[in-house]
BAFI-3210 file (N, C-alpha, C; in Angstrom, 3 decimals, decimal comma, padded with zeros to 6 digits):
// residues 304
n [1|2|3|4|5|6|7|8|9|10|11|12|13|14|15|16|17|18|19|20|21|22|23|24|25|26|27|28|29|30|31|32|33|34|35|36|37|38|39|40|41|42|43|44|45|46|47|48|49|50|51|52|53|54|55|56|57|58|59|60|61|62|63|64|65|66|67|68|69|70|71|72|73|74|75|76|77|78|79|80|81|82|83|84|85|86|87|88|89|90|91|92|93|94|95|96|97|98|99|100|101|102|103|104|105|106|107|108|109|110|111|112|113|114|115|116|117|118|119|120|121|122|123|124|125|126|127|128|129|130|131|132|133|134|135|136|137|138|139|140|141|142|143|144|145|146|147|148|149|150|151|152|153|154|155|156|157|158|159|160|161|162|163|164|165|166|167|168|169|170|171|172|173|174|175|176|177|178|179|180|181|182|183|184|185|186|187|188|189|190|191|192|193|194|195|196|197|198|199|200|201|202|203|204|205|206|207|208|209|210|211|212|213|214|215|216|217|218|219|220|221|222|223|224|225|226|227|228|229|230|231|232|233|234|235|236|237|238|239|240|241|242|243|244|245|246|247|248|249|250|251|252|253|254|255|256|257|258|259|260|261|262|263|264|265|266|267|268|269|270|271|272|273|274|275|276|277|278|279|280|281|282|283|284|285|286|287|288|289|290|291|292|293|294|295|296|297|298|299|300|301|302|303|304]
n.u [000,829|001,875|003,967|002,556|001,387|003,691|004,682|002,627|002,831|005,389|004,996|003,222|004,896|006,764|005,059|004,274|006,760|007,327|005,271|006,080|008,389|007,222|005,648|007,684|009,096|007,139|007,021|009,583|009,517|007,414|008,553|010,651|009,182|007,969|009,824|010,265|007,689|007,407|009,294|008,112|005,794|006,889|008,122|005,918|004,562|005,236|004,211|001,480|000,723|001,288|-000,508|-002,964|-002,872|-002,845|-005,236|-007,169|-006,773|-007,452|-010,145|-011,270|-010,975|-012,612|-015,860|-017,880|-017,330|-018,208|-019,523|-017,586|-015,947|-015,737|-018,112|-021,101|-024,374|-026,621|-026,216|-027,703|-027,045|-024,495|-021,172|-019,180|-015,949|-013,812|-010,707|-009,007|-007,110|-005,830|-005,277|-005,249|-003,950|-003,035|-003,687|-005,917|-006,268|-007,885|-010,489|-010,868|-011,130|-013,420|-015,339|-015,399|-016,359|-018,908|-020,095|-020,089|-021,752|-024,148|-024,655|-025,191|-027,401|-029,248|-030,228|-031,520|-030,072|-028,870|-026,657|-023,661|-021,364|-017,869|-015,201|-011,883|-009,723|-009,684|-010,715|-012,778|-014,582|-015,378|-016,460|-018,763|-020,164|-020,833|-022,665|-024,675|-024,681|-024,926|-022,424|-021,034|-018,643|-015,753|-012,364|-009,191|-005,973|-004,250|-002,988|-000,386|001,810|000,929|000,236|000,322|-001,359|-003,185|-004,512|-005,660|-007,412|-009,285|-010,195|-011,485|-014,283|-015,380|-015,023|-016,499|-019,114|-019,483|-019,157|-021,310|-023,357|-024,370|-023,553|-023,438|-021,606|-018,446|-016,739|-013,864|-012,736|-010,092|-006,889|-004,640|-001,194|000,966|003,322|005,710|004,797|002,274|-000,847|-003,960|-007,490|-009,237|-011,720|-012,052|-012,835|-013,304|-014,521|-016,903|-013,968|-012,298|-012,425|-009,768|-010,018|-012,608|-012,304|-010,410|-011,934|-013,815|-012,194|-010,682|-012,330|-011,910|-010,729|-008,223|-004,841|-002,872|-003,741|-004,800|-003,576|-002,406|-002,969|-003,347|-004,496|-004,230|-005,894|-005,226|-006,102|-009,549|-010,659|-012,555|-012,038|-009,457|-009,925|-011,451|-009,573|-007,781|-009,133|-009,785|-007,116|-006,325|-007,987|-007,027|-004,464|-005,039|-006,196|-004,072|-002,190|-003,641|-003,741|-001,009|-000,479|-002,242|-001,143|001,392|000,477|-000,797|001,387|002,814|000,951|000,824|003,441|003,504|001,484|002,537|004,895|003,851|002,588|004,828|006,118|004,141|004,235|006,796|006,362|004,384|005,806|007,644|005,887|004,724|007,037|007,786|005,557|005,884|008,326|007,570|005,758|007,552|009,175|007,269|006,764|009,277|009,496|007,351|008,257|010,520|009,334|007,894|010,016|011,283|009,165|008,892|011,398|011,202|009,126|010,335|012,348|010,813|009,598|011,817|012,589|010,377]
n.v [-001,208|001,252|001,443|001,798|004,322|005,872|005,592|006,845|009,496|010,117|010,117|012,272|014,363|014,397|015,188|017,783|019,040|018,973|020,630|022,978|023,616|024,368|026,639|028,291|028,686|030,086|032,384|033,524|034,006|035,862|037,956|038,725|039,669|041,929|044,046|044,540|045,325|047,663|049,326|049,646|051,040|053,438|054,356|054,849|056,896|059,749|060,093|059,568|061,643|063,907|063,498|063,655|066,358|067,786|066,967|067,732|070,502|071,190|070,393|072,145|074,596|074,362|075,182|073,459|071,079|070,506|068,309|066,431|066,736|066,568|065,362|063,680|064,664|062,965|060,135|057,817|055,581|053,485|052,434|049,892|048,971|046,287|045,180|042,339|039,375|036,641|034,284|032,459|032,135|034,463|035,639|037,980|039,506|039,333|038,975|041,316|043,358|042,449|042,567|045,356|046,173|044,995|046,485|049,047|048,600|047,936|050,386|052,085|050,768|051,078|053,613|053,360|053,150|051,944|049,242|048,378|045,839|045,474|043,360|042,513|039,908|036,467|035,595|037,341|036,777|034,097|034,529|036,238|034,703|032,448|033,593|034,310|036,795|039,272|040,121|042,709|042,952|040,911|040,372|038,755|037,272|039,436|040,107|039,455|040,646|043,382|045,140|048,098|047,650|045,897|047,636|049,326|047,566|047,136|049,745|050,528|049,502|050,839|053,614|053,814|053,246|055,402|057,591|057,344|057,935|055,870|055,293|057,145|057,497|056,186|054,016|052,801|049,975|048,927|047,692|049,810|050,597|051,379|050,888|048,204|047,114|048,120|048,209|049,193|049,054|050,958|053,222|054,674|057,382|057,190|058,204|060,828|063,043|063,297|066,215|067,992|070,295|070,121|067,725|068,594|070,440|068,764|067,220|068,956|071,077|073,314|074,784|072,960|073,950|075,304|073,722|074,758|076,267|079,560|082,160|082,263|079,962|078,949|076,920|074,716|072,351|073,156|072,912|070,846|069,025|068,243|067,034|064,876|063,107|062,958|062,136|059,257|058,345|059,296|057,811|055,240|055,552|055,890|053,411|051,708|052,486|051,705|048,931|048,291|048,991|047,273|044,818|044,936|045,066|042,595|040,831|041,572|040,884|038,132|037,377|037,892|036,124|033,625|033,606|033,484|030,977|029,339|029,674|028,559|025,936|025,168|025,256|023,286|021,027|020,836|020,307|017,853|016,299|016,225|014,826|012,403|011,542|011,135|009,021|007,094|006,784|005,754|003,343|002,083|001,909|000,193|-002,147|-002,701|-003,204|-005,480|-007,264|-007,355|-008,397|-010,936|-012,061|-012,166|-013,993|-016,332|-016,693|-017,207|-019,570|-021,339|-021,385|-022,636]
n.w [000,000|000,892|-000,928|-003,335|-002,901|-002,787|-005,397|-006,806|-005,819|-006,699|-009,427|-009,681|-008,876|-010,976|-013,029|-012,185|-012,220|-014,964|-015,883|-014,653|-016,120|-018,536|-017,815|-016,931|-019,314|-020,806|-019,223|-019,620|-022,376|-022,553|-021,071|-022,748|-024,900|-023,884|-023,800|-026,526|-027,262|-025,726|-026,969|-029,486|-028,812|-027,854|-030,202|-031,823|-030,567|-031,105|-033,746|-033,360|-031,593|-033,154|-035,300|-033,915|-033,105|-035,552|-036,841|-034,965|-034,893|-037,528|-037,588|-035,749|-037,004|-039,176|-039,946|-040,643|-039,458|-036,918|-035,853|-035,682|-033,518|-030,003|-027,506|-028,204|-027,085|-026,556|-027,681|-029,844|-031,294|-030,774|-031,128|-029,860|-029,271|-028,603|-027,317|-026,840|-025,948|-028,005|-026,781|-023,656|-020,325|-019,132|-016,744|-015,222|-017,520|-019,957|-018,876|-017,389|-019,307|-020,640|-018,606|-018,145|-020,641|-020,627|-018,565|-019,757|-021,977|-020,677|-019,472|-021,676|-022,806|-020,808|-021,134|-023,474|-025,880|-029,053|-029,602|-031,197|-031,633|-031,895|-032,112|-031,150|-031,095|-030,199|-027,763|-027,071|-029,112|-028,579|-026,058|-026,405|-028,226|-026,733|-025,000|-026,655|-027,975|-030,506|-032,819|-034,622|-036,250|-036,185|-035,279|-035,408|-034,516|-034,073|-031,775|-030,724|-032,279|-033,396|-036,435|-038,566|-040,673|-039,562|-037,820|-039,720|-040,947|-038,936|-038,574|-040,950|-041,272|-039,060|-039,551|-041,891|-040,984|-039,233|-040,933|-042,660|-040,980|-039,460|-036,946|-033,946|-031,959|-031,133|-029,109|-027,396|-025,669|-023,896|-022,719|-021,184|-021,312|-018,818|-017,336|-016,780|-014,457|-014,091|-015,494|-016,902|-017,407|-019,763|-021,013|-024,076|-026,172|-029,580|-031,986|-032,210|-032,411|-029,331|-027,372|-026,084|-024,464|-023,358|-021,938|-020,094|-018,665|-017,468|-015,826|-014,195|-013,686|-015,155|-018,257|-020,084|-020,101|-022,700|-024,824|-027,112|-029,917|-030,731|-033,228|-036,863|-039,278|-042,576|-044,879|-047,524|-049,785|-048,837|-045,353|-044,990|-047,080|-046,400|-043,906|-044,724|-045,671|-043,551|-041,201|-041,317|-041,222|-038,735|-037,075|-037,615|-036,545|-033,794|-033,197|-033,811|-031,891|-029,611|-030,041|-029,834|-027,135|-025,846|-026,583|-025,293|-022,652|-022,399|-022,624|-020,328|-018,337|-018,792|-018,169|-015,377|-014,529|-015,308|-013,840|-011,240|-011,472|-011,809|-009,328|-007,674|-008,601|-007,706|-004,918|-004,684|-005,514|-003,405|-001,277|-002,103|-002,157|000,559|001,536|000,159|001,263|003,923|003,509|002,551|004,820|006,606|005,330|005,541|008,333|008,870|007,600|009,154|011,643|010,957|010,455|012,966|014,462|013,264|013,903|016,698|016,913|015,873|017,792|020,048|019,257|019,109|021,825|022,977]
ca.u [000,000|002,752|004,711|001,685|001,282|004,962|004,746|001,685|003,397|006,544|004,451|002,702|006,038|007,304|004,099|004,372|008,044|007,185|004,444|006,900|009,255|006,409|005,316|008,917|009,378|006,190|007,420|010,751|009,095|006,646|009,471|011,381|008,255|007,603|010,792|009,980|006,429|007,666|009,989|007,158|004,922|007,650|008,349|004,654|003,976|005,301|003,276|000,112|000,495|001,243|-001,765|-004,031|-002,778|-003,208|-006,651|-007,971|-006,641|-008,232|-011,566|-011,706|-011,001|-013,663|-017,169|-018,759|-016,831|-018,536|-019,952|-016,426|-015,189|-016,539|-018,946|-022,526|-025,148|-027,462|-026,037|-028,674|-026,402|-023,148|-020,290|-018,252|-014,834|-013,069|-009,429|-008,543|-006,095|-006,237|-004,986|-005,390|-002,707|-002,578|-004,313|-007,210|-006,178|-009,070|-011,729|-011,023|-011,661|-014,788|-016,213|-015,565|-017,229|-020,274|-020,601|-020,344|-022,934|-025,317|-024,893|-025,841|-028,719|-030,157|-030,868|-032,219|-029,233|-028,579|-025,236|-022,999|-020,126|-016,723|-014,263|-010,536|-009,226|-010,541|-011,379|-014,039|-015,487|-015,951|-017,239|-020,075|-020,875|-021,389|-023,790|-025,689|-024,692|-024,587|-021,206|-021,040|-017,427|-014,777|-011,024|-008,300|-004,574|-003,632|-002,613|001,035|002,607|000,021|000,815|-000,567|-002,382|-004,226|-005,305|-006,458|-008,488|-010,322|-010,708|-012,302|-015,740|-015,791|-015,148|-017,603|-020,373|-019,595|-019,282|-022,664|-024,280|-024,936|-023,154|-023,258|-020,481|-017,652|-015,883|-012,900|-012,421|-008,843|-005,947|-003,595|000,082|001,666|004,665|005,698|004,088|000,952|-001,699|-005,320|-008,516|-009,751|-012,700|-011,557|-013,695|-012,614|-015,236|-016,131|-012,692|-012,423|-011,902|-008,957|-010,530|-013,735|-011,772|-009,787|-012,988|-014,436|-011,249|-010,179|-013,286|-011,494|-010,129|-006,807|-003,975|-001,899|-004,247|-005,178|-002,506|-002,875|-002,600|-004,295|-004,026|-004,940|-005,884|-005,292|-007,472|-010,347|-010,555|-013,390|-011,322|-008,340|-010,458|-011,919|-008,422|-007,056|-009,897|-009,519|-005,741|-006,278|-008,625|-006,062|-003,388|-005,531|-006,362|-002,744|-001,642|-004,359|-003,291|000,339|-000,546|-002,900|-000,171|002,362|-000,222|-001,016|002,664|003,124|000,042|001,218|004,669|003,156|000,720|003,410|005,806|003,096|002,393|006,117|006,301|003,209|004,752|007,884|005,781|003,696|006,835|008,164|004,857|004,627|008,276|007,677|004,560|006,481|009,329|006,856|005,241|008,686|009,561|006,260|006,976|010,485|009,164|006,498|009,099|011,357|008,468|007,600|011,220|011,448|008,120|009,230|012,528|010,693|008,338|011,279|013,017|009,843|009,401|012,990|012,538|009,357]
ca.v [000,000|002,410|001,533|002,377|005,752|006,499|005,669|007,890|010,805|010,361|010,453|013,643|015,282|014,533|015,969|019,175|019,560|019,215|021,833|024,119|023,970|025,070|027,967|029,080|029,090|031,145|033,600|034,118|034,511|037,092|039,010|039,222|040,390|043,209|045,066|044,870|046,067|049,006|050,092|049,992|052,089|054,695|054,808|055,296|058,012|061,057|060,126|059,658|062,989|064,836|063,297|064,229|067,812|068,303|066,728|068,559|071,882|071,336|070,281|073,356|075,726|074,155|075,384|072,333|069,856|070,524|066,976|065,548|067,031|066,637|064,213|063,925|064,751|061,776|059,236|056,721|054,416|053,484|051,323|049,531|048,172|045,621|044,571|041,331|038,500|035,423|033,129|032,641|032,078|035,825|036,170|038,659|040,477|039,290|039,133|042,712|044,113|042,004|043,124|046,785|046,302|044,683|047,634|050,127|048,232|048,074|051,818|052,649|050,162|051,587|054,843|053,036|053,268|050,737|048,902|047,520|045,338|045,137|042,686|042,143|038,849|035,282|035,446|038,079|036,063|032,964|035,047|036,706|033,600|031,615|034,309|034,582|038,209|039,554|040,899|043,285|042,483|040,341|040,252|037,941|037,176|040,763|040,413|039,320|041,682|044,124|046,000|049,197|047,073|045,380|048,791|049,800|046,599|047,392|051,117|050,726|049,424|051,836|054,912|053,745|053,366|056,758|058,545|057,232|058,264|054,668|055,339|058,501|057,493|054,959|053,963|051,697|049,397|048,181|047,830|050,803|050,191|052,462|050,374|046,743|046,724|048,749|048,346|049,435|049,049|052,311|053,460|055,830|057,791|057,233|059,126|061,984|063,275|063,900|067,579|068,109|071,362|069,591|066,758|069,337|071,020|067,717|066,721|069,970|072,156|074,482|074,334|072,580|075,006|074,976|072,782|075,476|077,147|080,844|082,468|081,983|078,923|078,908|075,548|074,552|072,796|073,564|072,016|069,653|068,069|067,697|066,118|063,656|062,198|062,831|061,462|057,812|058,093|059,518|056,645|054,134|055,820|055,611|051,964|051,098|052,742|050,850|047,547|048,156|049,009|046,037|043,729|045,030|044,736|041,148|040,180|041,823|040,067|036,726|037,173|037,793|034,901|032,469|033,632|032,958|029,547|028,675|029,652|027,571|024,602|024,894|024,974|022,007|019,980|020,688|019,651|016,449|015,610|015,931|013,762|011,159|011,118|010,563|007,713|006,169|006,473|004,841|002,022|001,492|001,571|-000,997|-003,302|-003,013|-003,815|-006,845|-008,078|-007,559|-009,310|-012,288|-012,573|-012,513|-015,224|-017,456|-016,904|-017,824|-020,965|-022,135|-021,556|-023,632]
ca.w [000,000|000,958|-002,179|-004,338|-002,623|-003,151|-006,860|-007,238|-005,504|-007,577|-010,743|-009,600|-008,819|-012,337|-013,810|-011,784|-012,704|-016,404|-016,025|-014,248|-017,243|-019,532|-017,317|-016,909|-020,691|-021,138|-018,503|-020,279|-023,682|-022,329|-020,645|-023,920|-025,765|-023,285|-024,221|-027,930|-027,307|-025,205|-028,007|-030,547|-028,275|-027,832|-031,579|-032,425|-029,813|-031,790|-034,889|-032,840|-031,059|-034,283|-036,021|-033,086|-033,125|-036,872|-037,114|-034,065|-035,348|-038,757|-037,274|-035,048|-037,937|-040,174|-039,332|-040,947|-038,828|-035,510|-035,420|-035,604|-032,305|-028,788|-027,153|-028,464|-025,845|-026,350|-028,838|-029,892|-031,921|-030,204|-031,454|-028,783|-029,779|-027,540|-027,681|-025,890|-026,516|-028,715|-025,918|-022,223|-019,543|-018,900|-015,546|-015,421|-018,618|-020,820|-018,115|-016,970|-020,449|-020,910|-017,566|-018,417|-021,815|-020,199|-017,810|-020,703|-022,766|-019,807|-019,262|-022,861|-022,994|-019,782|-021,639|-024,713|-027,075|-029,823|-029,465|-032,183|-031,054|-032,755|-031,201|-031,603|-030,223|-030,184|-026,475|-027,119|-030,010|-027,850|-024,920|-026,831|-028,880|-025,668|-024,401|-027,667|-028,369|-031,909|-033,020|-035,961|-036,906|-035,258|-035,834|-034,582|-034,948|-034,034|-030,389|-030,393|-032,948|-034,280|-037,463|-038,971|-041,540|-038,679|-037,377|-040,859|-041,169|-037,926|-038,701|-042,153|-041,032|-038,078|-040,204|-042,848|-040,244|-038,698|-042,041|-043,222|-039,900|-038,853|-035,545|-033,425|-031,022|-031,140|-027,932|-027,365|-024,359|-024,029|-021,613|-021,419|-020,731|-018,128|-017,066|-016,681|-013,250|-013,987|-016,658|-016,449|-018,452|-019,968|-022,085|-024,832|-027,280|-030,867|-032,858|-032,688|-031,752|-027,996|-027,269|-024,875|-023,599|-022,601|-020,978|-019,004|-017,834|-016,667|-014,827|-013,277|-013,489|-015,923|-019,507|-020,043|-020,610|-023,742|-025,799|-028,331|-030,384|-031,217|-034,596|-037,927|-040,186|-043,857|-045,377|-048,978|-050,056|-047,669|-044,208|-045,151|-047,937|-045,626|-042,899|-045,367|-045,788|-042,294|-040,155|-041,287|-040,785|-037,290|-036,452|-037,706|-035,598|-032,444|-033,038|-033,796|-030,561|-028,660|-030,254|-029,272|-025,682|-025,419|-026,731|-024,197|-021,403|-022,359|-022,323|-018,919|-017,531|-018,932|-017,399|-013,963|-014,293|-015,420|-012,692|-010,102|-011,682|-011,541|-007,871|-007,125|-008,924|-006,767|-003,612|-004,763|-005,546|-002,036|-000,461|-002,512|-001,752|001,990|001,706|-000,315|002,247|005,068|003,106|002,509|006,206|007,156|004,733|006,150|009,716|008,848|007,274|010,325|012,641|010,523|010,646|014,403|014,906|012,812|014,692|018,016|016,783|015,738|019,068|020,942|018,817|019,518|023,271|023,319]
c.u [000,859|003,549|003,878|001,513|002,548|005,095|003,813|002,246|004,587|006,074|003,898|003,828|006,627|006,373|004,194|005,674|008,008|006,334|005,237|007,828|008,481|006,096|006,544|009,288|008,432|006,568|008,585|010,377|008,333|007,553|010,249|010,476|007,910|008,528|010,530|008,696|006,611|008,351|009,036|006,189|005,635|007,883|007,077|004,127|004,095|004,341|001,843|-000,195|000,418|-000,047|-002,937|-004,044|-003,261|-004,705|-007,531|-007,934|-007,489|-009,722|-012,092|-011,828|-012,132|-015,027|-018,102|-018,356|-017,148|-018,921|-018,782|-015,632|-016,148|-017,356|-020,400|-023,330|-025,942|-027,335|-027,007|-028,095|-024,914|-022,399|-019,285|-017,213|-014,066|-011,761|-009,019|-007,531|-006,692|-006,065|-005,271|-004,028|-002,142|-003,286|-005,639|-007,232|-007,459|-010,346|-011,943|-011,616|-013,113|-015,762|-016,452|-016,484|-018,680|-020,883|-020,937|-021,593|-024,204|-025,665|-025,616|-027,242|-029,724|-030,853|-031,447|-031,398|-029,052|-027,070|-024,806|-021,636|-019,109|-015,646|-012,945|-010,002|-010,207|-011,288|-012,715|-015,050|-016,164|-016,833|-018,642|-020,846|-021,523|-022,627|-024,862|-025,785|-024,292|-023,362|-021,187|-019,853|-016,477|-013,457|-010,168|-006,894|-003,912|-002,985|-001,101|001,870|001,725|000,782|-000,169|-001,648|-003,512|-005,130|-006,188|-007,634|-009,631|-010,977|-011,667|-013,809|-016,230|-015,988|-016,296|-018,946|-020,564|-019,828|-020,692|-023,736|-025,022|-024,600|-022,956|-022,015|-019,781|-016,679|-015,050|-012,666|-011,181|-007,976|-004,851|-002,343|000,758|003,108|004,563|004,924|002,686|000,299|-003,129|-006,256|-009,123|-010,765|-012,310|-012,501|-012,879|-013,228|-016,538|-014,826|-012,912|-011,745|-011,072|-009,443|-011,688|-013,279|-011,122|-010,818|-013,621|-013,501|-010,940|-011,200|-012,914|-010,845|-008,664|-005,975|-003,064|-002,400|-004,618|-004,074|-003,096|-002,493|-003,667|-003,671|-004,880|-004,774|-006,037|-005,091|-008,224|-010,268|-011,362|-012,699|-010,150|-008,831|-010,938|-010,804|-007,737|-007,816|-009,711|-008,098|-005,603|-006,900|-007,695|-004,926|-003,807|-005,664|-005,014|-002,082|-002,309|-003,940|-001,906|000,296|-001,229|-001,951|000,853|001,716|-000,454|000,275|003,046|002,246|000,420|002,508|004,365|002,422|001,611|004,450|005,107|002,865|003,684|006,388|005,373|003,660|005,905|007,345|005,081|004,689|007,402|007,157|004,745|005,868|008,245|006,691|005,137|007,532|008,677|006,300|006,363|009,128|008,556|006,444|008,184|010,209|008,305|007,315|009,987|010,539|008,118|008,805|011,426|010,405|008,393|010,369|012,080|009,883|009,237|011,971|012,062|009,617|010,575|012,971|011,500|009,839]
c.v [001,251|002,578|002,125|003,866|006,470|006,635|006,756|009,285|011,119|010,755|011,884|014,672|015,486|015,372|017,459|019,802|019,830|020,459|023,085|024,557|024,762|026,494|028,870|029,558|030,205|032,461|034,293|034,703|035,820|038,243|039,587|040,017|041,770|044,316|045,488|045,693|047,488|049,887|050,520|051,086|053,434|055,234|055,359|056,574|059,366|061,164|060,289|061,069|064,024|064,722|063,878|065,751|068,388|068,152|067,600|070,028|072,120|071,301|071,532|074,551|075,599|074,250|074,204|071,041|069,803|069,140|066,013|065,729|067,113|065,384|064,527|063,845|063,479|060,847|058,058|055,461|054,463|052,235|051,114|048,574|047,595|045,079|043,641|040,447|037,331|034,184|033,486|032,680|033,474|036,462|036,848|039,610|040,498|039,581|040,578|043,558|043,734|042,533|044,623|047,010|046,005|045,854|048,797|049,843|048,386|049,537|052,437|052,057|050,659|052,859|054,623|053,135|051,905|050,497|048,029|047,137|045,037|044,571|042,398|041,116|037,689|035,111|036,191|037,372|034,913|033,431|035,445|035,617|032,699|032,263|034,708|036,033|038,347|040,459|041,386|042,809|041,949|040,141|039,417|037,960|038,556|041,061|040,430|040,453|042,461|045,008|047,113|048,698|046,472|046,513|049,309|048,856|046,808|048,755|051,280|050,594|050,449|053,201|054,924|053,910|054,771|057,774|058,521|057,399|057,037|054,584|056,795|058,605|056,153|055,026|052,689|051,275|048,530|048,427|048,798|050,407|051,417|052,086|048,863|046,264|047,277|048,861|048,495|049,448|050,446|052,303|054,763|056,112|057,919|058,272|059,537|062,164|063,857|065,258|067,706|069,194|070,864|068,573|067,470|069,954|069,974|067,247|067,762|071,061|073,412|073,973|073,980|073,654|074,472|073,999|073,443|076,436|078,436|081,045|082,044|080,953|078,932|077,521|075,555|073,064|073,114|072,508|070,750|068,595|067,435|066,680|064,810|062,634|061,963|062,027|059,941|057,496|058,286|058,347|055,438|054,311|055,501|054,107|051,244|051,285|051,849|049,386|047,314|048,104|047,750|044,848|043,748|044,656|043,240|040,409|040,377|040,973|038,592|036,443|037,019|036,491|033,667|032,434|033,090|031,456|028,774|028,595|028,630|026,150|024,223|024,509|023,615|020,849|019,758|019,960|018,169|015,661|015,272|014,800|012,414|010,642|010,523|009,181|006,676|005,792|005,542|003,432|001,327|001,068|000,315|-002,250|-003,701|-003,711|-005,249|-007,760|-008,394|-008,538|-010,740|-012,895|-012,979|-013,792|-016,436|-017,759|-017,604|-019,298|-021,836|-022,370|-022,587|-025,030]
c.w [000,000|-000,323|-003,291|-004,150|-003,052|-004,661|-007,401|-006,994|-006,405|-008,975|-010,747|-009,557|-010,210|-013,210|-013,482|-012,280|-014,206|-016,663|-015,670|-015,372|-018,290|-019,069|-017,259|-018,309|-021,142|-020,471|-019,195|-021,643|-023,525|-021,914|-021,822|-024,850|-025,212|-023,769|-025,658|-028,039|-026,776|-026,250|-029,122|-030,077|-028,298|-029,237|-032,211|-031,775|-030,527|-032,967|-034,405|-032,339|-032,180|-035,061|-035,233|-033,181|-034,458|-037,125|-036,231|-034,480|-036,591|-038,472|-036,571|-035,995|-038,952|-039,499|-039,577|-040,286|-037,340|-034,996|-035,258|-034,316|-031,125|-028,575|-027,452|-027,167|-025,568|-027,554|-028,760|-030,510|-031,546|-030,668|-030,327|-029,359|-028,590|-028,108|-026,557|-026,604|-027,282|-027,847|-024,473|-021,547|-019,298|-017,707|-015,865|-016,613|-019,453|-020,042|-017,670|-018,095|-020,715|-019,858|-017,793|-019,618|-021,455|-019,432|-018,741|-021,528|-021,936|-019,576|-020,458|-023,062|-021,968|-020,241|-023,038|-025,982|-027,746|-029,830|-030,635|-031,634|-032,147|-031,833|-031,908|-030,614|-030,142|-028,874|-026,440|-028,017|-029,277|-026,693|-025,354|-027,567|-027,831|-025,057|-025,415|-028,080|-029,834|-031,958|-034,457|-036,783|-035,845|-035,985|-034,871|-035,189|-035,025|-032,696|-030,180|-030,968|-033,908|-035,259|-037,800|-039,916|-040,721|-038,202|-038,504|-041,126|-040,173|-038,160|-039,874|-041,885|-040,011|-038,727|-041,196|-042,133|-039,699|-039,818|-042,626|-042,138|-039,375|-037,368|-035,135|-032,547|-031,115|-029,965|-027,949|-025,922|-024,529|-022,801|-022,006|-020,656|-020,129|-017,840|-016,968|-015,464|-013,142|-015,361|-016,152|-017,648|-018,546|-021,110|-022,770|-025,989|-028,557|-031,799|-032,184|-031,905|-030,360|-027,939|-025,992|-023,927|-022,750|-021,574|-019,807|-018,084|-016,938|-015,561|-013,782|-012,954|-014,240|-017,204|-019,322|-020,695|-021,702|-024,776|-027,114|-028,721|-030,914|-032,673|-035,586|-038,857|-041,437|-044,457|-046,894|-049,290|-048,764|-046,581|-044,354|-046,008|-047,205|-044,600|-043,516|-045,502|-044,440|-041,239|-040,161|-040,832|-039,265|-036,545|-036,490|-036,704|-034,168|-032,208|-033,005|-032,441|-029,512|-028,806|-029,664|-027,748|-025,146|-025,523|-025,605|-022,870|-021,293|-022,030|-020,855|-018,006|-017,613|-018,162|-015,910|-013,658|-014,348|-014,299|-011,450|-010,236|-011,414|-010,049|-007,216|-007,408|-007,994|-005,389|-003,604|-004,798|-004,143|-001,146|-000,800|-002,108|-000,263|002,252|001,276|000,671|003,489|004,740|003,047|003,921|006,873|006,628|005,358|007,581|009,786|008,552|008,455|011,407|012,261|010,731|012,130|014,941|014,490|013,608|016,100|017,974|016,651|017,050|020,058|020,567|019,227|021,032|023,697|022,985]
res [m|a|g|g|v|e|r|t|l|r|r|r|i|r|t|v|q|a|t|k|k|i|t|r|a|f|e|l|i|a|a|s|q|i|v|r|a|q|n|r|i|a|a|n|r|p|f|r|r|g|m|q|r|i|v|l|k|t|a|r|e|d|q|g|a|e|s|l|v|g|a|p|e|d|p|r|r|v|g|v|v|l|i|v|g|d|r|g|l|s|g|p|y|n|s|s|v|l|r|a|a|e|a|l|i|a|q|h|r|a|r|g|a|e|i|r|l|y|t|v|g|r|r|a|i|s|y|f|r|f|r|g|r|d|v|e|r|s|f|s|q|m|a|d|r|p|s|f|e|d|a|r|e|v|a|d|p|l|w|s|a|f|e|h|h|e|l|d|l|i|q|l|v|s|t|r|y|h|s|a|g|r|q|f|v|a|v|h|q|l|l|p|l|p|d|p|d|q|e|g|e|e|r|e|g|r|p|a|q|g|t|t|a|g|g|y|t|e|f|e|p|d|g|a|s|i|l|k|h|l|m|p|r|a|l|e|s|e|l|y|s|a|l|l|e|a|s|a|s|e|h|a|a|r|q|r|a|m|a|a|a|t|d|n|a|d|e|l|v|r|t|l|t|r|t|m|n|r|a|r|q|d|s|i|t|t|e|i|m|e|i|v|g|g|a|e|a|l|r|s|a|k|g|a]
***
């Protein structure tokens, strides 16, 4: 009996050690991907800021572009875009985004708005399919190393729906990357363009300083023609930035999750080893007692 228990424990120890090798490999791979993702975020940041500045300046100067800037008062048709991962093993990364998206959808439906869902990542596809939710468009295979073409593929149906007045508001739910130790889920307005002055008033109770440049700008051709070409590019830039930050956040979350799994495997191996040693000691003690008992029986038989 004791020998069978020992064999079972030895088999479990080998299984846990093999699992530990896998989790350790995932941890190292994720750690190496984080540095690459950070570099891509830093390289994209100047382009994103420049595009935001140019498009916002053009929209403010054009009198016919008022619907492109600011937050609509009562949007009746809302597009919600989610960015999650294609795989699991990343702790609460996917579930946090999905919970935030559910809260946002419930908030809009409570006031009677129509919701259109756009998902990026296989985890979101399976999540909404299991719950019987309709998804307007779904995309996958963009999580690990997103490219600008991936952002353009997602942006095309969004801009088309907004341009043809099928959507009044488009919001993005994704994980923002602050550092290797801190990522957070945020809801960001994609279209119309968020006005930095209005955001400053809501945050601080006063307009943000330095967001509006002085002077006069002359546009050639007119501002409407420029915006027709710049707005889709600005949307692609925002989505590309969000994809990069989501990718870095997923790698960071996976590194932490796999590091915790490796530590748990070490602790489990130590616990199983102690249990196996106790079982072996019990087995040895039982064998010694049996030998001593047999010797005493032989001695008693010879004396009789």
